[in-house]
N, CA, C and O atoms as a printed pandas DataFrame, in Angstrom:
     atom_number atom_name residue_name chain_id  residue_number  x_coord  y_coord  z_coord
0              1         N          MET        A               1   -2.628   15.054    8.770
1              2        CA          MET        A               1   -3.758   14.449    8.015
2              3         C          MET        A               1   -3.895   13.378    9.213
3              4         O          MET        A               1   -3.057   12.853    9.946
4              5         N          THR        A               2   -5.516   13.253    9.095
5              6        CA          THR        A               2   -6.081   12.040   10.110
6              7         C          THR        A               2   -6.106   10.612    9.356
7              8         O          THR        A               2   -5.835   10.017    8.312
8              9         N          ALA        A               3   -6.622   10.508   10.634
9             10        CA          ALA        A               3   -6.175    8.326   10.117
10            11         C          ALA        A               3   -6.819    8.468    9.187
11            12         O          ALA        A               3   -6.085    8.336    8.208
12            13         N          GLU        A               4   -8.439    8.799    8.719
13            14        CA          GLU        A               4   -9.220    8.697    7.765
14            15         C          GLU        A               4   -8.552    9.383    6.317
15            16         O          GLU        A               4   -8.448    8.729    5.279
16            17         N          GLU        A               5   -8.272   10.322    6.406
17            18        CA          GLU        A               5   -7.339   11.043    5.369
18            19         C          GLU        A               5   -6.512   10.022    4.851
19            20         O          GLU        A               5   -6.571    9.669    3.674
20            21         N          GLN        A               6   -5.634    9.465    5.806
21            22        CA          GLN        A               6   -4.476    9.147    5.157
22            23         C          GLN        A               6   -4.665    7.471    4.503
23            24         O          GLN        A               6   -3.949    6.982    3.630
24            25         N          HIS        A               7   -5.966    6.708    5.281
25            26        CA          HIS        A               7   -6.591    5.902    4.671
26            27         C          HIS        A               7   -6.808    6.048    3.388
27            28         O          HIS        A               7   -6.351    5.435    2.424
28            29         N          ALA        A               8   -7.890    7.314    3.502
29            30        CA          ALA        A               8   -8.029    7.439    2.051
30            31         C          ALA        A               8   -7.355    7.696    0.823
31            32         O          ALA        A               8   -7.663    7.150   -0.236
32            33         N          GLU        A               9   -6.404    8.556    0.966
33            34        CA          GLU        A               9   -5.097    8.549    0.340
34            35         C          GLU        A               9   -4.623    7.539   -0.424
35            36         O          GLU        A               9   -4.569    7.399   -1.646
36            37         N          LEU        A              10   -4.109    6.489    0.971
37            38        CA          LEU        A              10   -3.377    5.282    0.575
38            39         C          LEU        A              10   -4.025    4.516   -0.570
39            40         O          LEU        A              10   -3.560    4.118   -1.638
40            41         N          THR        A              11   -5.540    4.405    0.108
41            42        CA          THR        A              11   -6.232    3.484   -0.664
42            43         C          THR        A              11   -6.039    4.295   -2.371
43            44         O          THR        A              11   -5.615    3.669   -3.343
44            45         N          ARG        A              12   -6.325    5.310   -2.401
45            46        CA          ARG        A              12   -6.373    6.373   -3.938
46            47         C          ARG        A              12   -4.920    6.039   -4.288
47            48         O          ARG        A              12   -4.864    5.780   -5.490
48            49         N          LEU        A              13   -3.789    5.952   -3.727
49            50        CA          LEU        A              13   -2.525    5.870   -4.338
50            51         C          LEU        A              13   -2.351    4.477   -4.694
51            52         O          LEU        A              13   -1.901    4.189   -5.803
52            53         N          LEU        A              14   -2.681    3.547   -3.814
53            54        CA          LEU        A              14   -2.362    2.004   -4.433
54            55         C          LEU        A              14   -3.648    1.931   -5.692
55            56         O          LEU        A              14   -3.132    1.350   -6.646
56            57         N          ARG        A              15   -4.638    2.182   -5.923
57            58        CA          ARG        A              15   -5.446    1.679   -6.391
58            59         C          ARG        A              15   -5.345    2.770   -8.002
59            60         O          ARG        A              15   -5.776    2.227   -9.019
60            61         N          ALA        A              16   -5.005    3.657   -8.084
61            62        CA          ALA        A              16   -3.816    4.614   -8.980
62            63         C          ALA        A              16   -2.814    3.390   -9.744
63            64         O          ALA        A              16   -2.969    2.812  -10.820
64            65         N          GLY        A              17   -1.880    3.288   -8.840
65            66        CA          GLY        A              17   -0.748    2.336   -8.828
66            67         C          GLY        A              17   -1.080    1.167   -9.778
67            68         O          GLY        A              17   -0.546    0.970  -10.869
68            69         N          ILE        A              18   -2.063    0.406   -9.188
69            70        CA          ILE        A              18   -2.158   -0.829   -9.696
70            71         C          ILE        A              18   -3.141   -0.871  -11.250
71            72         O          ILE        A              18   -3.490   -1.842  -11.922
72            73         N          THR        A              19   -3.289    0.017  -11.370
73            74        CA          THR        A              19   -4.211    0.837  -13.022
74            75         C          THR        A              19   -3.109    0.837  -13.742
75            76         O          THR        A              19   -3.136    0.274  -14.837
76            77         N          ALA        A              20   -1.948    1.447  -13.293
77            78        CA          ALA        A              20   -0.930    2.216  -14.098
78            79         C          ALA        A              20   -0.508    0.798  -14.626
79            80         O          ALA        A              20   -0.446    0.406  -15.791
80            81         N          VAL        A              21   -0.118   -0.153  -12.950
81            82        CA          VAL        A              21    0.808   -1.013  -13.652
82            83         C          VAL        A              21   -0.081   -2.580  -14.611
83            84         O          VAL        A              21    0.297   -3.689  -14.990
84            85         N          HIS        A              22   -1.014   -2.016  -14.640
85            86        CA          HIS        A              22   -2.250   -3.054  -15.406
86            87         C          HIS        A              22   -2.012   -2.585  -17.147
87            88         O          HIS        A              22   -2.019   -3.326  -18.130
88            89         N          VAL        A              23   -1.806   -1.060  -17.078
89            90        CA          VAL        A              23   -2.266   -0.565  -18.315
90            91         C          VAL        A              23   -0.558   -0.821  -19.431
91            92         O          VAL        A              23   -0.414   -1.038  -20.635
92            93         N          GLU        A              24    0.672   -0.618  -18.037
93            94        CA          GLU        A              24    1.603   -1.197  -18.548
94            95         C          GLU        A              24    2.210   -2.409  -19.077
95            96         O          GLU        A              24    2.928   -2.657  -20.045
96            97         N          HIS        A              25    1.560   -3.257  -17.892
97            98        CA          HIS        A              25    2.379   -4.652  -17.753
98            99         C          HIS        A              25    1.094   -5.699  -18.296
99           100         O          HIS        A              25    1.504   -6.838  -18.521
100          101         N          GLY        A              26   -0.055   -5.539  -18.487
101          102        CA          GLY        A              26   -1.520   -6.389  -18.329
102          103         C          GLY        A              26   -1.771   -6.788  -16.796
103          104         O          GLY        A              26   -1.236   -6.630  -15.699
104          105         N          THR        A              27   -2.687   -7.283  -17.256
105          106        CA          THR        A              27   -3.414   -7.516  -15.614
106          107         C          THR        A              27   -2.978   -8.650  -14.851
107          108         O          THR        A              27   -3.538   -8.800  -13.766
108          109         N          SER        A              28   -2.479   -9.121  -15.040
109          110        CA          SER        A              28   -1.725   -9.972  -13.928
110          111         C          SER        A              28   -0.379  -10.781  -13.756
111          112         O          SER        A              28   -0.142  -11.971  -13.549
112          113         N          PRO        A              29    0.611   -9.369  -13.970
113          114        CA          PRO        A              29    1.957   -9.811  -13.937
114          115         C          PRO        A              29    2.719  -10.344  -13.044
115          116         O          PRO        A              29    2.379   -9.950  -11.928
116          117         N          LEU        A              30    3.365  -10.872  -13.022
117          118        CA          LEU        A              30    4.056  -11.686  -11.882
118          119         C          LEU        A              30    5.139  -10.738  -10.935
119          120         O          LEU        A              30    5.023  -10.841   -9.713
120          121         N          GLU        A              31    5.922  -10.049  -11.349
121          122        CA          GLU        A              31    6.208   -8.996  -10.572
122          123         C          GLU        A              31    5.263   -7.951   -9.988
123          124         O          GLU        A              31    5.765   -6.974   -9.434
124          125         N          TRP        A              32    4.018   -8.065  -10.057
125          126        CA          TRP        A              32    3.295   -6.160   -9.657
126          127         C          TRP        A              32    3.760   -6.034   -8.232
127          128         O          TRP        A              32    3.578   -4.905   -7.777
128          129         N          PRO        A              33    4.296   -6.869   -7.436
129          130        CA          PRO        A              33    4.856   -6.216   -6.155
130          131         C          PRO        A              33    5.542   -5.110   -7.036
131          132         O          PRO        A              33    5.008   -4.003   -7.108
132          133         N          LEU        A              34    6.918   -5.424   -7.827
133          134        CA          LEU        A              34    7.844   -4.595   -7.703
134          135         C          LEU        A              34    7.389   -3.097   -8.690
135          136         O          LEU        A              34    7.855   -1.965   -8.567
136          137         N          TYR        A              35    6.487   -3.515   -9.518
137          138        CA          TYR        A              35    5.947   -2.845  -10.419
138          139         C          TYR        A              35    5.290   -1.245   -9.400
139          140         O          TYR        A              35    5.631   -0.062   -9.398
140          141         N          LEU        A              36    4.293   -2.000   -8.691
141          142        CA          LEU        A              36    3.112   -1.261   -7.710
142          143         C          LEU        A              36    4.149   -0.766   -6.718
143          144         O          LEU        A              36    3.792    0.336   -6.299
144          145         N          ALA        A              37    5.176   -1.119   -6.239
145          146        CA          ALA        A              37    6.277   -0.556   -5.513
146          147         C          ALA        A              37    6.908    1.116   -6.097
147          148         O          ALA        A              37    6.852    2.237   -5.591
148          149         N          GLN        A              38    7.488    0.590   -7.373
149          150        CA          GLN        A              38    8.144    1.575   -8.334
150          151         C          GLN        A              38    7.042    2.761   -8.445
151          152         O          GLN        A              38    7.406    3.921   -8.253
152          153         N          SER        A              39    6.115    2.554   -8.658
153          154        CA          SER        A              39    4.470    3.401   -9.062
154          155         C          SER        A              39    4.427    4.081   -7.996
155          156         O          SER        A              39    4.353    5.261   -8.341
156          157         N          VAL        A              40    4.435    3.967   -6.518
157          158        CA          VAL        A              40    3.840    4.760   -5.532
158          159         C          VAL        A              40    5.182    4.959   -4.236
159          160         O          VAL        A              40    5.394    5.500   -3.151
160          161         N          HIS        A              41    5.616    4.376   -4.935
161          162        CA          HIS        A              41    7.348    4.297   -3.494
162          163         C          HIS        A              41    6.886    5.867   -2.875
163          164         O          HIS        A              41    6.054    6.173   -2.021
164          165         N          ASP        A              42    7.682    6.573   -3.589
165          166        CA          ASP        A              42    7.535    8.385   -2.662
166          167         C          ASP        A              42    6.163    8.540   -2.290
167          168         O          ASP        A              42    5.876    9.110   -1.237
168          169         N          SER        A              43    5.371    8.127   -2.988
169          170        CA          SER        A              43    4.051    9.107   -2.331
170          171         C          SER        A              43    3.644    8.398   -1.032
171          172         O          SER        A              43    3.123    8.999   -0.093
172          173         N          VAL        A              44    3.903    7.122   -1.037
173          174        CA          VAL        A              44    3.601    6.344    0.212
174          175         C          VAL        A              44    4.519    6.933    1.162
175          176         O          VAL        A              44    4.137    7.429    2.221
176          177         N          ASN        A              45    5.508    6.890    0.858
177          178        CA          ASN        A              45    6.607    7.235    2.210
178          179         C          ASN        A              45    5.700    8.654    2.871
179          180         O          ASN        A              45    5.289    8.749    4.027
180          181         N          LYS        A              46    5.531    9.778    1.658
181          182        CA          LYS        A              46    5.256   11.140    2.191
182          183         C          LYS        A              46    4.072   10.687    3.057
183          184         O          LYS        A              46    4.050   10.974    4.254
184          185         N          VAL        A              47    3.000    9.924    2.426
185          186        CA          VAL        A              47    1.496   10.084    3.352
186          187         C          VAL        A              47    1.824    9.539    4.443
187          188         O          VAL        A              47    1.303    9.978    5.469
188          189         N          LEU        A              48    2.944    8.242    4.543
189          190        CA          LEU        A              48    2.877    7.818    5.954
190          191         C          LEU        A              48    4.175    8.858    6.799
191          192         O          LEU        A              48    4.147    9.049    8.014
192          193         N          GLY        A              49    4.888    9.245    6.188
193          194        CA          GLY        A              49    5.674   10.009    6.787
194          195         C          GLY        A              49    7.077    9.269    7.054
195          196         O          GLY        A              49    8.074    9.599    7.698
196          197         N          SER        A              50    6.698    7.975    6.188
197          198        CA          SER        A              50    8.276    6.990    6.456
198          199         C          SER        A              50    9.699    7.167    5.314
199          200         O          SER        A              50    9.869    7.804    4.274
200          201         N          THR        A              51   10.290    6.528    5.885
201          202        CA          THR        A              51   11.424    6.576    4.706
202          203         C          THR        A              51   11.748    5.392    4.145
203          204         O          THR        A              51   12.811    5.248    3.543
204          205         N          MET        A              52   10.850    4.411    4.289
205          206        CA          MET        A              52   11.262    3.048    3.603
206          207         C          MET        A              52   11.576    2.868    2.347
207          208         O          MET        A              52   10.916    3.438    1.478
208          209         N          THR        A              53   12.399    2.231    2.097
209          210        CA          THR        A              53   13.531    1.788    0.850
210          211         C          THR        A              53   12.246    1.353   -0.137
211          212         O          THR        A              53   11.107    1.514    0.301
212          213         N          LEU        A              54   12.434    0.848   -1.361
213          214        CA          LEU        A              54   11.726    0.535   -2.507
214          215         C          LEU        A              54   11.458   -1.002   -1.930
215          216         O          LEU        A              54   10.358   -1.548   -1.858
216          217         N          SER        A              55   12.838   -1.603   -1.505
217          218        CA          SER        A              55   12.883   -3.233   -1.294
218          219         C          SER        A              55   11.878   -3.609   -0.112
219          220         O          SER        A              55   11.478   -4.769   -0.014
220          221         N          HIS        A              56   11.405   -2.455    0.935
221          222        CA          HIS        A              56   11.023   -2.567    2.265
222          223         C          HIS        A              56    9.520   -2.780    1.570
223          224         O          HIS        A              56    8.798   -3.769    1.695
224          225         N          LEU        A              57    9.254   -1.558    0.794
225          226        CA          LEU        A              57    7.893   -1.563    0.548
226          227         C          LEU        A              57    7.808   -2.716   -0.423
227          228         O          LEU        A              57    6.921   -3.536   -0.185
228          229         N          ILE        A              58    8.613   -2.931   -1.527
229          230        CA          ILE        A              58    8.332   -4.364   -2.465
230          231         C          ILE        A              58    7.758   -5.866   -1.141
231          232         O          ILE        A              58    6.669   -6.439   -1.167
232          233         N          SER        A              59    8.890   -6.122   -0.163
233          234        CA          SER        A              59    8.503   -6.594    0.871
234          235         C          SER        A              59    7.215   -6.811    1.242
235          236         O          SER        A              59    6.473   -7.775    1.048
236          237         N          LEU        A              60    7.010   -5.490    1.960
237          238        CA          LEU        A              60    5.155   -5.463    2.751
238          239         C          LEU        A              60    4.422   -5.154    1.744
239          240         O          LEU        A              60    3.585   -4.424    2.276
240          241         N          LEU        A              61    4.124   -5.216    0.496
241          242        CA          LEU        A              61    3.307   -5.590   -0.465
242          243         C          LEU        A              61    3.140   -6.932   -0.466
243          244         O          LEU        A              61    2.080   -7.557   -0.428
244          245         N          VAL        A              62    4.079   -7.278   -0.505
245          246        CA          VAL        A              62    3.990   -9.197   -0.570
246          247         C          VAL        A              62    3.812   -9.699    0.590
247          248         O          VAL        A              62    3.623  -10.912    0.499
248          249         N          GLN        A              63    3.775   -9.182    2.024
249          250        CA          GLN        A              63    3.297   -9.831    3.150
250          251         C          GLN        A              63    1.638   -9.448    3.232
251          252         O          GLN        A              63    0.794  -10.269    3.590
252          253         N          ALA        A              64    1.332   -8.054    2.836
253          254        CA          ALA        A              64   -0.026   -7.288    2.823
254          255         C          ALA        A              64   -0.662   -8.655    2.008
255          256         O          ALA        A              64   -1.546   -9.310    2.561
256          257         N          ASP        A              65   -0.124   -9.060    0.585
257          258        CA          ASP        A              65   -0.796   -9.859   -0.188
258          259         C          ASP        A              65   -1.445  -10.955    0.379
259          260         O          ASP        A              65   -2.625  -11.301    0.421
260          261         N          ILE        A              66    0.024  -11.612    0.981
261          262        CA          ILE        A              66   -0.541  -13.224    1.705
262          263         C          ILE        A              66   -1.616  -13.087    3.026
263          264         O          ILE        A              66   -2.458  -13.935    3.321
264          265         N          ALA        A              67   -1.381  -11.852    3.718
265          266        CA          ALA        A              67   -1.888  -11.947    4.861
266          267         C          ALA        A              67   -3.692  -11.364    4.288
267          268         O          ALA        A              67   -4.531  -11.916    5.001
268          269         N          GLN        A              68   -4.177  -10.663    3.485
269          270        CA          GLN        A              68   -5.206  -10.125    2.857
270          271         C          GLN        A              68   -5.999  -11.399    2.438
271          272         O          GLN        A              68   -7.206  -11.566    2.614
272          273         N          ARG        A              69   -4.885  -12.520    1.688
273          274        CA          ARG        A              69   -5.670  -13.839    0.905
274          275         C          ARG        A              69   -6.213  -14.450    2.026
275          276         O          ARG        A              69   -7.384  -14.762    2.243
276          277         N          GLY        A              70   -4.708  -14.655    3.068
277          278        CA          GLY        A              70   -6.048  -15.444    4.447
278          279         C          GLY        A              70   -6.861  -14.686    5.492
279          280         O          GLY        A              70   -7.635  -15.295    6.231
280          281         N          ASP        A              71   -6.711  -13.480    5.557
281          282        CA          ASP        A              71   -7.351  -13.089    6.285
282          283         C          ASP        A              71   -8.726  -12.206    5.783
283          284         O          ASP        A              71   -9.662  -11.902    6.523
284          285         N          ALA        A              72   -8.621  -11.920    4.531
285          286        CA          ALA        A              72   -9.988  -10.933    4.007
286          287         C          ALA        A              72   -9.713  -11.504    2.508
287          288         O          ALA        A              72   -9.304  -10.730    1.643
288          289         N          PRO        A              73   -9.983  -13.086    2.178
289          290        CA          PRO        A              73   -9.897  -12.819    0.734
290          291         C          PRO        A              73  -11.019  -12.037    0.104
291          292         O          PRO        A              73  -10.678  -11.764   -1.047
292          293         N          GLY        A              74  -12.181  -11.577    0.371
293          294        CA          GLY        A              74  -13.179  -10.614   -0.538
294          295         C          GLY        A              74  -13.210   -9.124   -0.423
295          296         O          GLY        A              74  -13.919   -8.340   -1.052
296          297         N          ALA        A              75  -12.188   -8.839    0.623
297          298        CA          ALA        A              75  -11.928   -7.629    0.828
298          299         C          ALA        A              75  -11.724   -6.901   -0.678
299          300         O          ALA        A              75  -11.560   -7.492   -1.746
300          301         N          ASP        A              76  -11.776   -5.563   -0.472
301          302        CA          ASP        A              76  -11.398   -4.444   -1.206
302          303         C          ASP        A              76   -9.799   -4.502   -1.417
303          304         O          ASP        A              76   -9.286   -3.738   -0.599
304          305         N          TRP        A              77   -9.163   -4.916   -1.945
305          306        CA          TRP        A              77   -7.476   -4.989   -1.400
306          307         C          TRP        A              77   -7.091   -3.468   -1.402
307          308         O          TRP        A              77   -6.454   -2.999   -0.459
308          309         N          PRO        A              78   -7.479   -2.711   -2.456
309          310        CA          PRO        A              78   -6.738   -0.918   -2.178
310          311         C          PRO        A              78   -7.188   -0.991   -0.845
311          312         O          PRO        A              78   -6.194   -1.354   -0.218
312          313         N          SER        A              79   -7.966   -0.874   -0.191
313          314        CA          SER        A              79   -8.687   -0.408    1.207
314          315         C          SER        A              79   -7.863   -0.926    2.230
315          316         O          SER        A              79   -7.312   -0.236    3.089
316          317         N          TRP        A              80   -7.761   -2.589    2.085
317          318        CA          TRP        A              80   -7.374   -3.369    3.008
318          319         C          TRP        A              80   -5.572   -3.093    3.306
319          320         O          TRP        A              80   -5.013   -3.125    4.402
320          321         N          TYR        A              81   -4.904   -2.812    1.873
321          322        CA          TYR        A              81   -3.716   -2.514    1.640
322          323         C          TYR        A              81   -2.991   -1.470    2.507
323          324         O          TYR        A              81   -1.834   -1.499    2.928
324          325         N          ALA        A              82   -3.983   -0.506    2.679
325          326        CA          ALA        A              82   -3.923    0.963    3.150
326          327         C          ALA        A              82   -3.869    0.629    4.808
327          328         O          ALA        A              82   -2.964    0.817    5.620
328          329         N          GLY        A              83   -5.040    0.133    4.945
329          330        CA          GLY        A              83   -4.886   -0.352    6.772
330          331         C          GLY        A              83   -3.714   -0.766    7.321
331          332         O          GLY        A              83   -3.029   -0.352    8.256
332          333         N          TRP        A              84   -3.591   -1.968    6.298
333          334        CA          TRP        A              84   -2.498   -3.077    6.962
334          335         C          TRP        A              84   -1.534   -1.852    6.983
335          336         O          TRP        A              84   -1.444   -1.344    8.101
336          337         N          LEU        A              85   -0.727   -1.209    5.918
337          338        CA          LEU        A              85    0.217   -0.569    5.974
338          339         C          LEU        A              85    0.096    0.463    7.213
339          340         O          LEU        A              85    0.933    0.557    8.110
340          341         N          GLN        A              86   -1.056    1.200    7.108
341          342        CA          GLN        A              86   -0.928    2.431    8.353
342          343         C          GLN        A              86   -0.930    1.629    9.699
343          344         O          GLN        A              86   -0.436    2.116   10.716
344          345         N          GLU        A              87   -1.495    0.394    9.675
345          346        CA          GLU        A              87   -0.997   -0.631   11.263
346          347         C          GLU        A              87    0.585   -0.427   11.147
347          348         O          GLU        A              87    1.255    0.284   11.897
348          349         N          ARG        A              88    1.003   -1.091   10.198
349          350        CA          ARG        A              88    2.645   -0.785   10.549
350          351         C          ARG        A              88    3.618    0.191   10.464
351          352         O          ARG        A              88    4.848    0.169   10.517
352          353         N          TYR        A              89    2.390    1.458   10.253
353          354        CA          TYR        A              89    3.656    2.802   10.468
354          355         C          TYR        A              89    2.829    3.713   11.754
355          356         O          TYR        A              89    3.319    4.755   12.189
356          357         N          ARG        A              90    1.723    3.235   12.191
357          358        CA          ARG        A              90    1.107    3.964   13.818
358          359         C          ARG        A              90    2.199    4.534   14.577
359          360         O          ARG        A              90    2.066    5.678   15.013
360          361         N          HIS        A              91    3.446    3.770   14.826
361          362        CA          HIS        A              91    4.633    4.302   15.854
362          363         C          HIS        A              91    5.149    5.467   15.603
363          364         O          HIS        A              91    5.455    6.317   16.440
364          365         N          ASN        A              92    5.322    5.571   13.754
365          366        CA          ASN        A              92    5.551    6.581   13.297
366          367         C          ASN        A              92    5.208    8.199   13.270
367          368         O          ASN        A              92    5.875    9.213   13.065
368          369         N          ARG        A              93    3.975    7.950   13.550
369          370        CA          ARG        A              93    2.658    8.926   13.421
370          371         C          ARG        A              93    1.892    8.689   14.986
371          372         O          ARG        A              93    0.925    7.983   15.273
372          373         N          PRO        A              94    3.049    9.900   16.159
373          374        CA          PRO        A              94    2.166    9.659   17.257
374          375         C          PRO        A              94    0.717   10.388   17.157
375          376         O          PRO        A              94    0.633   11.565   16.807
376          377         N          GLY        A              95   -0.258    9.712   17.442
377          378        CA          GLY        A              95   -1.256   10.590   17.601
378          379         C          GLY        A              95   -2.370   10.449   16.605
379          380         O          GLY        A              95   -3.527   10.869   16.634
380          381         N          LEU        A              96   -1.678    9.707   15.670
381          382        CA          LEU        A              96   -2.996    9.341   14.204
382          383         C          LEU        A              96   -4.286    8.633   14.570
383          384         O          LEU        A              96   -5.311    8.574   13.891
384          385         N          GLY        A              97   -3.990    7.954   16.102
385          386        CA          GLY        A              97   -5.136    7.071   16.060
386          387         C          GLY        A              97   -5.754    6.204   15.397
387          388         O          GLY        A              97   -6.944    6.045   15.668
388          389         N          VAL        A              98   -5.054    5.275   14.189
389          390        CA          VAL        A              98   -5.826    4.569   13.320
390          391         C          VAL        A              98   -7.041    3.370   13.888
391          392         O          VAL        A              98   -7.724    2.749   13.073
């Protein structure tokens, strides 16, 4: 999978995941990182070639949220988070060339 394909798949997963969270829990649930992580955990690990725990993914989603709000508040968050996650896991995918 190329970096672009990986980014597109992560973006799709995050967008679909948050849509499922909104349907099940409303549009602004306080525990959205938990719900989103539960929804996408296995798929994100597969795309990134990682073995992160659910807790680690929840932590990364919270960190990404803080970073995005500070660095790119108007950005399309699923795409921004996808790039943010790719950056953290680039070392696990030699030659990915993100």
